[in-house]
C-alpha positions, 0 to 999 in steps of 0.5 A: 215124635211130637206133632204140633197142630196149628189152629186151622183158622190161624194157619189159613190166615197166615197162609194168605198173609204171613211173610214167613210163609212166602216160600211156601206160598211160592211153592203152592203157586208154582203148583198152580194154587195161589194163596188167595184161593185158600178157603181153609188149611191146616197141618201137623209138623214133626220135629224134623220140620216136615209139615203134612196137611190139607188145604181146601180151595175156594172151589171146594177142592181138597189138596193134601201136601207135605212141605220141608221147612229145611229145604223149603220144598213142597215134597207132595201136593195132590188133590184128595178125591172126596166123594162129590163135594158140592158146597163149601160146607161139604168141603169144610166137613171133608177137610175136618174129617181129613185132618182128624184122620191125618192127626190120628195116624200121626199121633204117637200114643203116650207111654203106659197106653193112655 
């Protein structure tokens, strides 16, 4: 399974403004998370169109999500419970660590062990 890592800053901007993400924004809003509250976001997408990622809100709360492009459904959306986030910088560091852990778990090793 190949994964595509979208640039975090690009996705954050797209999440706020891109018309192609309108259904995703609507799904977030219906879960009480308006797009204008997004501070930072990133995701991985597999060949089946399932998106797994994380969003940091402006109040420094980190959420993880799973979104299905085909069904346009937000399958999972929940708060990540990092230890004591007190500043935006801390939130960004936590998000980057979360993305790195997530990408490492989902990354498929190349043939030949490299």
